[in-house]
mmCIF file of the C-alpha atoms, coordinates in Angstrom:
data_MODEL
# 
_entry.id   MODEL 
# 
loop_
_atom_site.group_PDB 
_atom_site.id 
_atom_site.type_symbol 
_atom_site.label_atom_id 
_atom_site.label_alt_id 
_atom_site.label_comp_id 
_atom_site.label_asym_id 
_atom_site.label_entity_id 
_atom_site.label_seq_id 
_atom_site.pdbx_PDB_ins_code 
_atom_site.Cartn_x 
_atom_site.Cartn_y 
_atom_site.Cartn_z 
_atom_site.occupancy 
_atom_site.B_iso_or_equiv 
_atom_site.pdbx_formal_charge 
_atom_site.auth_seq_id 
_atom_site.auth_comp_id 
_atom_site.auth_asym_id 
_atom_site.auth_atom_id 
_atom_site.pdbx_PDB_model_num 
ATOM 1   C CA . UNK A 1 1   ? 3.867   -7.263  17.879  1.00 0.00 ? 1   UNK A CA 1 
ATOM 2   C CA . UNK A 1 2   ? 0.493   -8.509  19.229  1.00 0.00 ? 2   UNK A CA 1 
ATOM 3   C CA . UNK A 1 3   ? -0.598  -4.978  20.143  1.00 0.00 ? 3   UNK A CA 1 
ATOM 4   C CA . UNK A 1 4   ? 0.290   -3.699  16.684  1.00 0.00 ? 4   UNK A CA 1 
ATOM 5   C CA . UNK A 1 5   ? -1.514  -6.633  15.052  1.00 0.00 ? 5   UNK A CA 1 
ATOM 6   C CA . UNK A 1 6   ? -4.683  -5.964  17.044  1.00 0.00 ? 6   UNK A CA 1 
ATOM 7   C CA . UNK A 1 7   ? -4.488  -2.302  16.061  1.00 0.00 ? 7   UNK A CA 1 
ATOM 8   C CA . UNK A 1 8   ? -4.079  -3.271  12.411  1.00 0.00 ? 8   UNK A CA 1 
ATOM 9   C CA . UNK A 1 9   ? -7.074  -5.631  12.524  1.00 0.00 ? 9   UNK A CA 1 
ATOM 10  C CA . UNK A 1 10  ? -9.233  -3.015  14.242  1.00 0.00 ? 10  UNK A CA 1 
ATOM 11  C CA . UNK A 1 11  ? -8.278  -0.453  11.602  1.00 0.00 ? 11  UNK A CA 1 
ATOM 12  C CA . UNK A 1 12  ? -9.145  -2.874  8.797   1.00 0.00 ? 12  UNK A CA 1 
ATOM 13  C CA . UNK A 1 13  ? -12.540 -3.506  10.428  1.00 0.00 ? 13  UNK A CA 1 
ATOM 14  C CA . UNK A 1 14  ? -13.169 0.248   10.460  1.00 0.00 ? 14  UNK A CA 1 
ATOM 15  C CA . UNK A 1 15  ? -12.123 0.510   6.806   1.00 0.00 ? 15  UNK A CA 1 
ATOM 16  C CA . UNK A 1 16  ? -14.443 -2.327  5.807   1.00 0.00 ? 16  UNK A CA 1 
ATOM 17  C CA . UNK A 1 17  ? -17.229 -0.748  7.843   1.00 0.00 ? 17  UNK A CA 1 
ATOM 18  C CA . UNK A 1 18  ? -16.779 2.624   6.144   1.00 0.00 ? 18  UNK A CA 1 
ATOM 19  C CA . UNK A 1 19  ? -16.803 0.974   2.721   1.00 0.00 ? 19  UNK A CA 1 
ATOM 20  C CA . UNK A 1 20  ? -19.922 -1.124  3.319   1.00 0.00 ? 20  UNK A CA 1 
ATOM 21  C CA . UNK A 1 21  ? -21.710 1.843   4.883   1.00 0.00 ? 21  UNK A CA 1 
ATOM 22  C CA . UNK A 1 22  ? -21.121 3.834   1.705   1.00 0.00 ? 22  UNK A CA 1 
ATOM 23  C CA . UNK A 1 23  ? -22.300 0.969   -0.517  1.00 0.00 ? 23  UNK A CA 1 
ATOM 24  C CA . UNK A 1 24  ? -25.412 0.293   1.531   1.00 0.00 ? 24  UNK A CA 1 
ATOM 25  C CA . UNK A 1 25  ? -26.301 3.978   1.739   1.00 0.00 ? 25  UNK A CA 1 
ATOM 26  C CA . UNK A 1 26  ? -26.445 4.137   -2.048  1.00 0.00 ? 26  UNK A CA 1 
ATOM 27  C CA . UNK A 1 27  ? -28.385 0.900   -2.511  1.00 0.00 ? 27  UNK A CA 1 
ATOM 28  C CA . UNK A 1 28  ? -30.907 1.116   0.365   1.00 0.00 ? 28  UNK A CA 1 
ATOM 29  C CA . UNK A 1 29  ? -32.170 4.079   2.433   1.00 0.00 ? 29  UNK A CA 1 
ATOM 30  C CA . UNK A 1 30  ? -31.605 2.592   5.894   1.00 0.00 ? 30  UNK A CA 1 
ATOM 31  C CA . UNK A 1 31  ? -30.842 4.525   9.075   1.00 0.00 ? 31  UNK A CA 1 
ATOM 32  C CA . UNK A 1 32  ? -27.192 5.332   9.790   1.00 0.00 ? 32  UNK A CA 1 
ATOM 33  C CA . UNK A 1 33  ? -27.198 3.224   12.975  1.00 0.00 ? 33  UNK A CA 1 
ATOM 34  C CA . UNK A 1 34  ? -28.474 0.125   11.167  1.00 0.00 ? 34  UNK A CA 1 
ATOM 35  C CA . UNK A 1 35  ? -25.921 0.617   8.395   1.00 0.00 ? 35  UNK A CA 1 
ATOM 36  C CA . UNK A 1 36  ? -23.041 0.834   10.844  1.00 0.00 ? 36  UNK A CA 1 
ATOM 37  C CA . UNK A 1 37  ? -24.130 -2.338  12.687  1.00 0.00 ? 37  UNK A CA 1 
ATOM 38  C CA . UNK A 1 38  ? -24.588 -4.250  9.414   1.00 0.00 ? 38  UNK A CA 1 
ATOM 39  C CA . UNK A 1 39  ? -21.263 -3.119  7.971   1.00 0.00 ? 39  UNK A CA 1 
ATOM 40  C CA . UNK A 1 40  ? -19.287 -3.933  11.134  1.00 0.00 ? 40  UNK A CA 1 
ATOM 41  C CA . UNK A 1 41  ? -20.919 -7.374  11.252  1.00 0.00 ? 41  UNK A CA 1 
ATOM 42  C CA . UNK A 1 42  ? -19.944 -8.080  7.637   1.00 0.00 ? 42  UNK A CA 1 
ATOM 43  C CA . UNK A 1 43  ? -16.396 -6.809  8.156   1.00 0.00 ? 43  UNK A CA 1 
ATOM 44  C CA . UNK A 1 44  ? -15.943 -8.875  11.339  1.00 0.00 ? 44  UNK A CA 1 
ATOM 45  C CA . UNK A 1 45  ? -17.194 -12.008 9.584   1.00 0.00 ? 45  UNK A CA 1 
ATOM 46  C CA . UNK A 1 46  ? -14.777 -11.556 6.674   1.00 0.00 ? 46  UNK A CA 1 
ATOM 47  C CA . UNK A 1 47  ? -11.846 -11.026 9.038   1.00 0.00 ? 47  UNK A CA 1 
ATOM 48  C CA . UNK A 1 48  ? -12.686 -13.937 11.353  1.00 0.00 ? 48  UNK A CA 1 
ATOM 49  C CA . UNK A 1 49  ? -13.326 -16.410 8.550   1.00 0.00 ? 49  UNK A CA 1 
ATOM 50  C CA . UNK A 1 50  ? -10.629 -15.457 6.080   1.00 0.00 ? 50  UNK A CA 1 
ATOM 51  C CA . UNK A 1 51  ? -7.940  -13.095 7.359   1.00 0.00 ? 51  UNK A CA 1 
ATOM 52  C CA . UNK A 1 52  ? -7.347  -13.858 11.050  1.00 0.00 ? 52  UNK A CA 1 
ATOM 53  C CA . UNK A 1 53  ? -6.770  -17.639 10.584  1.00 0.00 ? 53  UNK A CA 1 
ATOM 54  C CA . UNK A 1 54  ? -4.038  -16.839 8.078   1.00 0.00 ? 54  UNK A CA 1 
ATOM 55  C CA . UNK A 1 55  ? -2.459  -14.148 10.263  1.00 0.00 ? 55  UNK A CA 1 
ATOM 56  C CA . UNK A 1 56  ? -2.258  -16.575 13.179  1.00 0.00 ? 56  UNK A CA 1 
ATOM 57  C CA . UNK A 1 57  ? 0.263   -18.590 11.188  1.00 0.00 ? 57  UNK A CA 1 
ATOM 58  C CA . UNK A 1 58  ? 3.621   -16.967 11.853  1.00 0.00 ? 58  UNK A CA 1 
ATOM 59  C CA . UNK A 1 59  ? 5.441   -14.869 9.299   1.00 0.00 ? 59  UNK A CA 1 
ATOM 60  C CA . UNK A 1 60  ? 8.054   -16.633 7.234   1.00 0.00 ? 60  UNK A CA 1 
ATOM 61  C CA . UNK A 1 61  ? 11.257  -14.655 6.839   1.00 0.00 ? 61  UNK A CA 1 
ATOM 62  C CA . UNK A 1 62  ? 12.452  -17.173 4.251   1.00 0.00 ? 62  UNK A CA 1 
ATOM 63  C CA . UNK A 1 63  ? 9.463   -16.335 2.052   1.00 0.00 ? 63  UNK A CA 1 
ATOM 64  C CA . UNK A 1 64  ? 9.563   -12.629 2.763   1.00 0.00 ? 64  UNK A CA 1 
ATOM 65  C CA . UNK A 1 65  ? 13.103  -12.181 1.442   1.00 0.00 ? 65  UNK A CA 1 
ATOM 66  C CA . UNK A 1 66  ? 11.679  -12.488 -2.070  1.00 0.00 ? 66  UNK A CA 1 
ATOM 67  C CA . UNK A 1 67  ? 9.707   -9.267  -1.656  1.00 0.00 ? 67  UNK A CA 1 
ATOM 68  C CA . UNK A 1 68  ? 12.159  -7.255  0.448   1.00 0.00 ? 68  UNK A CA 1 
ATOM 69  C CA . UNK A 1 69  ? 13.784  -4.265  -1.186  1.00 0.00 ? 69  UNK A CA 1 
ATOM 70  C CA . UNK A 1 70  ? 12.796  -1.311  -3.364  1.00 0.00 ? 70  UNK A CA 1 
ATOM 71  C CA . UNK A 1 71  ? 9.530   -1.214  -5.289  1.00 0.00 ? 71  UNK A CA 1 
ATOM 72  C CA . UNK A 1 72  ? 7.695   1.204   -7.538  1.00 0.00 ? 72  UNK A CA 1 
ATOM 73  C CA . UNK A 1 73  ? 3.997   1.727   -6.813  1.00 0.00 ? 73  UNK A CA 1 
ATOM 74  C CA . UNK A 1 74  ? 2.376   2.856   -10.063 1.00 0.00 ? 74  UNK A CA 1 
ATOM 75  C CA . UNK A 1 75  ? -1.065  4.413   -10.296 1.00 0.00 ? 75  UNK A CA 1 
ATOM 76  C CA . UNK A 1 76  ? -2.343  4.873   -13.834 1.00 0.00 ? 76  UNK A CA 1 
ATOM 77  C CA . UNK A 1 77  ? -5.300  7.125   -14.666 1.00 0.00 ? 77  UNK A CA 1 
ATOM 78  C CA . UNK A 1 78  ? -4.673  7.927   -18.334 1.00 0.00 ? 78  UNK A CA 1 
ATOM 79  C CA . UNK A 1 79  ? -3.149  10.217  -19.416 1.00 0.00 ? 79  UNK A CA 1 
ATOM 80  C CA . UNK A 1 80  ? -1.603  10.765  -15.967 1.00 0.00 ? 80  UNK A CA 1 
ATOM 81  C CA . UNK A 1 81  ? 0.801   8.483   -14.114 1.00 0.00 ? 81  UNK A CA 1 
ATOM 82  C CA . UNK A 1 82  ? 1.515   8.705   -10.386 1.00 0.00 ? 82  UNK A CA 1 
ATOM 83  C CA . UNK A 1 83  ? 4.563   6.938   -8.965  1.00 0.00 ? 83  UNK A CA 1 
ATOM 84  C CA . UNK A 1 84  ? 5.836   6.241   -5.464  1.00 0.00 ? 84  UNK A CA 1 
ATOM 85  C CA . UNK A 1 85  ? 8.882   4.367   -4.205  1.00 0.00 ? 85  UNK A CA 1 
ATOM 86  C CA . UNK A 1 86  ? 8.319   1.836   -1.414  1.00 0.00 ? 86  UNK A CA 1 
ATOM 87  C CA . UNK A 1 87  ? 11.012  0.137   0.655   1.00 0.00 ? 87  UNK A CA 1 
ATOM 88  C CA . UNK A 1 88  ? 10.070  -3.172  2.294   1.00 0.00 ? 88  UNK A CA 1 
ATOM 89  C CA . UNK A 1 89  ? 12.275  -4.347  5.167   1.00 0.00 ? 89  UNK A CA 1 
ATOM 90  C CA . UNK A 1 90  ? 12.073  -7.318  7.532   1.00 0.00 ? 90  UNK A CA 1 
ATOM 91  C CA . UNK A 1 91  ? 13.714  -7.486  10.974  1.00 0.00 ? 91  UNK A CA 1 
ATOM 92  C CA . UNK A 1 92  ? 14.188  -11.156 11.834  1.00 0.00 ? 92  UNK A CA 1 
ATOM 93  C CA . UNK A 1 93  ? 14.935  -10.338 15.491  1.00 0.00 ? 93  UNK A CA 1 
ATOM 94  C CA . UNK A 1 94  ? 11.562  -8.669  16.075  1.00 0.00 ? 94  UNK A CA 1 
ATOM 95  C CA . UNK A 1 95  ? 9.726   -10.381 13.185  1.00 0.00 ? 95  UNK A CA 1 
ATOM 96  C CA . UNK A 1 96  ? 8.576   -6.941  12.144  1.00 0.00 ? 96  UNK A CA 1 
ATOM 97  C CA . UNK A 1 97  ? 7.887   -5.814  8.592   1.00 0.00 ? 97  UNK A CA 1 
ATOM 98  C CA . UNK A 1 98  ? 8.213   -2.132  7.761   1.00 0.00 ? 98  UNK A CA 1 
ATOM 99  C CA . UNK A 1 99  ? 7.306   -0.079  4.709   1.00 0.00 ? 99  UNK A CA 1 
ATOM 100 C CA . UNK A 1 100 ? 8.547   3.411   3.908   1.00 0.00 ? 100 UNK A CA 1 
ATOM 101 C CA . UNK A 1 101 ? 7.491   5.313   0.827   1.00 0.00 ? 101 UNK A CA 1 
ATOM 102 C CA . UNK A 1 102 ? 7.788   8.553   -1.100  1.00 0.00 ? 102 UNK A CA 1 
ATOM 103 C CA . UNK A 1 103 ? 5.320   9.787   -3.735  1.00 0.00 ? 103 UNK A CA 1 
ATOM 104 C CA . UNK A 1 104 ? 6.512   11.912  -6.670  1.00 0.00 ? 104 UNK A CA 1 
ATOM 105 C CA . UNK A 1 105 ? 5.126   14.572  -8.980  1.00 0.00 ? 105 UNK A CA 1 
ATOM 106 C CA . UNK A 1 106 ? 5.493   14.229  -12.737 1.00 0.00 ? 106 UNK A CA 1 
ATOM 107 C CA . UNK A 1 107 ? 8.875   15.976  -12.714 1.00 0.00 ? 107 UNK A CA 1 
ATOM 108 C CA . UNK A 1 108 ? 10.289  13.672  -10.024 1.00 0.00 ? 108 UNK A CA 1 
ATOM 109 C CA . UNK A 1 109 ? 9.756   16.103  -7.127  1.00 0.00 ? 109 UNK A CA 1 
ATOM 110 C CA . UNK A 1 110 ? 8.841   14.524  -3.799  1.00 0.00 ? 110 UNK A CA 1 
ATOM 111 C CA . UNK A 1 111 ? 5.179   15.240  -3.024  1.00 0.00 ? 111 UNK A CA 1 
ATOM 112 C CA . UNK A 1 112 ? 4.238   12.997  -0.084  1.00 0.00 ? 112 UNK A CA 1 
ATOM 113 C CA . UNK A 1 113 ? 5.698   10.592  2.460   1.00 0.00 ? 113 UNK A CA 1 
ATOM 114 C CA . UNK A 1 114 ? 4.209   7.509   4.090   1.00 0.00 ? 114 UNK A CA 1 
ATOM 115 C CA . UNK A 1 115 ? 5.278   4.702   6.435   1.00 0.00 ? 115 UNK A CA 1 
ATOM 116 C CA . UNK A 1 116 ? 3.699   1.628   7.981   1.00 0.00 ? 116 UNK A CA 1 
ATOM 117 C CA . UNK A 1 117 ? 2.697   1.678   11.644  1.00 0.00 ? 117 UNK A CA 1 
ATOM 118 C CA . UNK A 1 118 ? 1.596   -1.984  11.658  1.00 0.00 ? 118 UNK A CA 1 
ATOM 119 C CA . UNK A 1 119 ? 1.942   -4.745  9.073   1.00 0.00 ? 119 UNK A CA 1 
ATOM 120 C CA . UNK A 1 120 ? 1.772   -8.488  8.560   1.00 0.00 ? 120 UNK A CA 1 
ATOM 121 C CA . UNK A 1 121 ? 2.989   -10.812 5.801   1.00 0.00 ? 121 UNK A CA 1 
ATOM 122 C CA . UNK A 1 122 ? 0.946   -13.846 4.714   1.00 0.00 ? 122 UNK A CA 1 
ATOM 123 C CA . UNK A 1 123 ? 3.483   -16.247 3.143   1.00 0.00 ? 123 UNK A CA 1 
ATOM 124 C CA . UNK A 1 124 ? 0.873   -18.603 1.700   1.00 0.00 ? 124 UNK A CA 1 
ATOM 125 C CA . UNK A 1 125 ? -0.576  -15.692 -0.278  1.00 0.00 ? 125 UNK A CA 1 
ATOM 126 C CA . UNK A 1 126 ? 2.649   -13.730 -0.759  1.00 0.00 ? 126 UNK A CA 1 
ATOM 127 C CA . UNK A 1 127 ? 0.770   -10.666 0.460   1.00 0.00 ? 127 UNK A CA 1 
ATOM 128 C CA . UNK A 1 128 ? 1.338   -7.839  2.931   1.00 0.00 ? 128 UNK A CA 1 
ATOM 129 C CA . UNK A 1 129 ? -1.443  -6.058  4.812   1.00 0.00 ? 129 UNK A CA 1 
ATOM 130 C CA . UNK A 1 130 ? -0.493  -2.811  6.495   1.00 0.00 ? 130 UNK A CA 1 
ATOM 131 C CA . UNK A 1 131 ? -1.728  0.241   8.348   1.00 0.00 ? 131 UNK A CA 1 
ATOM 132 C CA . UNK A 1 132 ? -0.046  3.475   7.277   1.00 0.00 ? 132 UNK A CA 1 
ATOM 133 C CA . UNK A 1 133 ? 0.229   7.155   8.027   1.00 0.00 ? 133 UNK A CA 1 
ATOM 134 C CA . UNK A 1 134 ? 1.880   9.981   6.147   1.00 0.00 ? 134 UNK A CA 1 
ATOM 135 C CA . UNK A 1 135 ? 1.756   13.594  5.086   1.00 0.00 ? 135 UNK A CA 1 
ATOM 136 C CA . UNK A 1 136 ? 1.942   15.836  2.044   1.00 0.00 ? 136 UNK A CA 1 
ATOM 137 C CA . UNK A 1 137 ? 5.196   17.689  1.545   1.00 0.00 ? 137 UNK A CA 1 
ATOM 138 C CA . UNK A 1 138 ? 3.200   20.907  1.109   1.00 0.00 ? 138 UNK A CA 1 
ATOM 139 C CA . UNK A 1 139 ? 1.322   20.273  4.376   1.00 0.00 ? 139 UNK A CA 1 
ATOM 140 C CA . UNK A 1 140 ? 3.768   18.608  6.786   1.00 0.00 ? 140 UNK A CA 1 
ATOM 141 C CA . UNK A 1 141 ? 1.486   19.147  9.785   1.00 0.00 ? 141 UNK A CA 1 
ATOM 142 C CA . UNK A 1 142 ? -1.501  17.350  8.244   1.00 0.00 ? 142 UNK A CA 1 
ATOM 143 C CA . UNK A 1 143 ? -1.486  13.605  8.933   1.00 0.00 ? 143 UNK A CA 1 
ATOM 144 C CA . UNK A 1 144 ? -3.079  11.147  6.518   1.00 0.00 ? 144 UNK A CA 1 
ATOM 145 C CA . UNK A 1 145 ? -3.950  7.617   7.648   1.00 0.00 ? 145 UNK A CA 1 
ATOM 146 C CA . UNK A 1 146 ? -5.206  4.437   6.044   1.00 0.00 ? 146 UNK A CA 1 
ATOM 147 C CA . UNK A 1 147 ? -4.731  0.743   5.329   1.00 0.00 ? 147 UNK A CA 1 
ATOM 148 C CA . UNK A 1 148 ? -3.413  -1.118  2.308   1.00 0.00 ? 148 UNK A CA 1 
ATOM 149 C CA . UNK A 1 149 ? -2.186  -4.355  0.837   1.00 0.00 ? 149 UNK A CA 1 
ATOM 150 C CA . UNK A 1 150 ? 0.552   -5.502  -1.535  1.00 0.00 ? 150 UNK A CA 1 
ATOM 151 C CA . UNK A 1 151 ? 0.256   -8.878  -3.308  1.00 0.00 ? 151 UNK A CA 1 
ATOM 152 C CA . UNK A 1 152 ? 3.196   -10.329 -5.214  1.00 0.00 ? 152 UNK A CA 1 
ATOM 153 C CA . UNK A 1 153 ? 3.458   -12.865 -8.004  1.00 0.00 ? 153 UNK A CA 1 
ATOM 154 C CA . UNK A 1 154 ? 5.383   -15.909 -6.828  1.00 0.00 ? 154 UNK A CA 1 
ATOM 155 C CA . UNK A 1 155 ? 8.829   -16.151 -8.388  1.00 0.00 ? 155 UNK A CA 1 
ATOM 156 C CA . UNK A 1 156 ? 10.068  -19.506 -9.631  1.00 0.00 ? 156 UNK A CA 1 
ATOM 157 C CA . UNK A 1 157 ? 13.679  -18.500 -9.097  1.00 0.00 ? 157 UNK A CA 1 
ATOM 158 C CA . UNK A 1 158 ? 15.171  -15.596 -7.193  1.00 0.00 ? 158 UNK A CA 1 
ATOM 159 C CA . UNK A 1 159 ? 13.167  -12.573 -6.133  1.00 0.00 ? 159 UNK A CA 1 
ATOM 160 C CA . UNK A 1 160 ? 9.639   -11.586 -7.082  1.00 0.00 ? 160 UNK A CA 1 
ATOM 161 C CA . UNK A 1 161 ? 9.632   -8.738  -9.605  1.00 0.00 ? 161 UNK A CA 1 
ATOM 162 C CA . UNK A 1 162 ? 5.966   -7.746  -10.013 1.00 0.00 ? 162 UNK A CA 1 
ATOM 163 C CA . UNK A 1 163 ? 2.749   -7.444  -8.067  1.00 0.00 ? 163 UNK A CA 1 
ATOM 164 C CA . UNK A 1 164 ? -0.355  -5.397  -7.447  1.00 0.00 ? 164 UNK A CA 1 
ATOM 165 C CA . UNK A 1 165 ? -1.992  -3.683  -4.507  1.00 0.00 ? 165 UNK A CA 1 
ATOM 166 C CA . UNK A 1 166 ? -4.340  -1.033  -3.216  1.00 0.00 ? 166 UNK A CA 1 
ATOM 167 C CA . UNK A 1 167 ? -4.695  1.362   -0.336  1.00 0.00 ? 167 UNK A CA 1 
ATOM 168 C CA . UNK A 1 168 ? -7.424  3.297   1.419   1.00 0.00 ? 168 UNK A CA 1 
ATOM 169 C CA . UNK A 1 169 ? -6.907  6.825   2.686   1.00 0.00 ? 169 UNK A CA 1 
ATOM 170 C CA . UNK A 1 170 ? -9.352  7.493   5.513   1.00 0.00 ? 170 UNK A CA 1 
ATOM 171 C CA . UNK A 1 171 ? -11.633 10.498  5.245   1.00 0.00 ? 171 UNK A CA 1 
ATOM 172 C CA . UNK A 1 172 ? -10.816 13.706  7.147   1.00 0.00 ? 172 UNK A CA 1 
ATOM 173 C CA . UNK A 1 173 ? -12.798 16.941  7.532   1.00 0.00 ? 173 UNK A CA 1 
ATOM 174 C CA . UNK A 1 174 ? -10.944 18.307  4.503   1.00 0.00 ? 174 UNK A CA 1 
ATOM 175 C CA . UNK A 1 175 ? -10.449 15.167  2.387   1.00 0.00 ? 175 UNK A CA 1 
ATOM 176 C CA . UNK A 1 176 ? -12.861 12.389  1.306   1.00 0.00 ? 176 UNK A CA 1 
ATOM 177 C CA . UNK A 1 177 ? -12.068 8.696   1.711   1.00 0.00 ? 177 UNK A CA 1 
ATOM 178 C CA . UNK A 1 178 ? -10.058 7.430   -1.260  1.00 0.00 ? 178 UNK A CA 1 
ATOM 179 C CA . UNK A 1 179 ? -9.452  3.915   -2.645  1.00 0.00 ? 179 UNK A CA 1 
ATOM 180 C CA . UNK A 1 180 ? -6.468  3.582   -4.998  1.00 0.00 ? 180 UNK A CA 1 
ATOM 181 C CA . UNK A 1 181 ? -5.380  0.540   -7.036  1.00 0.00 ? 181 UNK A CA 1 
ATOM 182 C CA . UNK A 1 182 ? -1.676  0.076   -7.808  1.00 0.00 ? 182 UNK A CA 1 
ATOM 183 C CA . UNK A 1 183 ? 0.710   -1.919  -9.955  1.00 0.00 ? 183 UNK A CA 1 
ATOM 184 C CA . UNK A 1 184 ? 3.981   -2.979  -8.310  1.00 0.00 ? 184 UNK A CA 1 
ATOM 185 C CA . UNK A 1 185 ? 7.315   -3.242  -10.120 1.00 0.00 ? 185 UNK A CA 1 
ATOM 186 C CA . UNK A 1 186 ? 10.638  -3.990  -8.480  1.00 0.00 ? 186 UNK A CA 1 
ATOM 187 C CA . UNK A 1 187 ? 13.470  -1.508  -9.038  1.00 0.00 ? 187 UNK A CA 1 
ATOM 188 C CA . UNK A 1 188 ? 15.888  -2.604  -11.740 1.00 0.00 ? 188 UNK A CA 1 
ATOM 189 C CA . UNK A 1 189 ? 19.481  -3.207  -10.647 1.00 0.00 ? 189 UNK A CA 1 
ATOM 190 C CA . UNK A 1 190 ? 20.519  0.073   -12.288 1.00 0.00 ? 190 UNK A CA 1 
ATOM 191 C CA . UNK A 1 191 ? 17.768  2.012   -10.519 1.00 0.00 ? 191 UNK A CA 1 
ATOM 192 C CA . UNK A 1 192 ? 18.601  0.420   -7.174  1.00 0.00 ? 192 UNK A CA 1 
ATOM 193 C CA . UNK A 1 193 ? 22.329  1.165   -7.498  1.00 0.00 ? 193 UNK A CA 1 
ATOM 194 C CA . UNK A 1 194 ? 21.646  4.804   -8.391  1.00 0.00 ? 194 UNK A CA 1 
ATOM 195 C CA . UNK A 1 195 ? 19.052  5.091   -5.594  1.00 0.00 ? 195 UNK A CA 1 
ATOM 196 C CA . UNK A 1 196 ? 21.291  3.699   -2.880  1.00 0.00 ? 196 UNK A CA 1 
ATOM 197 C CA . UNK A 1 197 ? 24.463  5.527   -3.915  1.00 0.00 ? 197 UNK A CA 1 
ATOM 198 C CA . UNK A 1 198 ? 22.985  8.816   -5.137  1.00 0.00 ? 198 UNK A CA 1 
ATOM 199 C CA . UNK A 1 199 ? 21.718  11.930  -3.419  1.00 0.00 ? 199 UNK A CA 1 
ATOM 200 C CA . UNK A 1 200 ? 18.271  13.550  -3.603  1.00 0.00 ? 200 UNK A CA 1 
ATOM 201 C CA . UNK A 1 201 ? 19.031  14.969  -7.056  1.00 0.00 ? 201 UNK A CA 1 
ATOM 202 C CA . UNK A 1 202 ? 19.919  11.542  -8.446  1.00 0.00 ? 202 UNK A CA 1 
ATOM 203 C CA . UNK A 1 203 ? 16.790  9.988   -6.943  1.00 0.00 ? 203 UNK A CA 1 
ATOM 204 C CA . UNK A 1 204 ? 14.677  12.728  -8.503  1.00 0.00 ? 204 UNK A CA 1 
ATOM 205 C CA . UNK A 1 205 ? 16.084  11.872  -11.933 1.00 0.00 ? 205 UNK A CA 1 
ATOM 206 C CA . UNK A 1 206 ? 15.484  8.131   -11.376 1.00 0.00 ? 206 UNK A CA 1 
ATOM 207 C CA . UNK A 1 207 ? 11.862  8.804   -10.397 1.00 0.00 ? 207 UNK A CA 1 
ATOM 208 C CA . UNK A 1 208 ? 11.415  11.140  -13.359 1.00 0.00 ? 208 UNK A CA 1 
ATOM 209 C CA . UNK A 1 209 ? 12.692  8.498   -15.788 1.00 0.00 ? 209 UNK A CA 1 
ATOM 210 C CA . UNK A 1 210 ? 10.430  5.840   -14.281 1.00 0.00 ? 210 UNK A CA 1 
ATOM 211 C CA . UNK A 1 211 ? 7.389   8.144   -14.637 1.00 0.00 ? 211 UNK A CA 1 
ATOM 212 C CA . UNK A 1 212 ? 8.319   8.888   -18.257 1.00 0.00 ? 212 UNK A CA 1 
ATOM 213 C CA . UNK A 1 213 ? 8.657   5.159   -18.980 1.00 0.00 ? 213 UNK A CA 1 
ATOM 214 C CA . UNK A 1 214 ? 5.143   4.382   -17.783 1.00 0.00 ? 214 UNK A CA 1 
ATOM 215 C CA . UNK A 1 215 ? 3.682   7.449   -19.470 1.00 0.00 ? 215 UNK A CA 1 
ATOM 216 C CA . UNK A 1 216 ? 5.106   6.217   -22.768 1.00 0.00 ? 216 UNK A CA 1 
ATOM 217 C CA . UNK A 1 217 ? 3.773   2.715   -22.137 1.00 0.00 ? 217 UNK A CA 1 
ATOM 218 C CA . UNK A 1 218 ? 0.323   4.059   -21.296 1.00 0.00 ? 218 UNK A CA 1 
ATOM 219 C CA . UNK A 1 219 ? 0.291   6.259   -24.401 1.00 0.00 ? 219 UNK A CA 1 
ATOM 220 C CA . UNK A 1 220 ? 1.289   3.318   -26.614 1.00 0.00 ? 220 UNK A CA 1 
ATOM 221 C CA . UNK A 1 221 ? -1.437  1.126   -25.098 1.00 0.00 ? 221 UNK A CA 1 
ATOM 222 C CA . UNK A 1 222 ? -4.079  3.826   -25.590 1.00 0.00 ? 222 UNK A CA 1 
ATOM 223 C CA . UNK A 1 223 ? -3.429  4.042   -29.367 1.00 0.00 ? 223 UNK A CA 1 
# 
């Protein structure tokens, strides 16, 4: 657990550093070495002052149960809607949180897969930070990596049903770094029942209906 947490923190530092380097490059023509030192210093300060003190408080399984289960990650860039399913699980024996996800095309076809390799839950913020890796279905040998977060609205009774989040996909020789913002919606009981009991064909139809729902909502909002 400690090794994974250190790896996660190091990855977040690198992500922050990459982001600040890009910002500073645009705003001020400094040398690459100076930019890297400045960005790492800023990222380390933010982590040491804000994130690490919270992570040092142990995870709360009692709080986490409210966000366990199946979630839709929805990315809206009108008129297009991208949807992924994400399963959040917590192992009380190892105190480990895991995320597994599948992204879908507009017709419900699986297009990409991702999973967490390190993660931590902050109960006081109802938020998960994670390091992930995955691949495109069309390119199973190509590995994508990044970091992300999922923040959930606190439920007064029962389980949390909505939230928001974002993730960074690290740059590769063939792909630029990407930052994506997401809306989070818990599966309905009907969707969850069909998902857990159905086969790949049933899941495709569930994903297709969810995409259509948000496309209709986005179209209505745009009018």
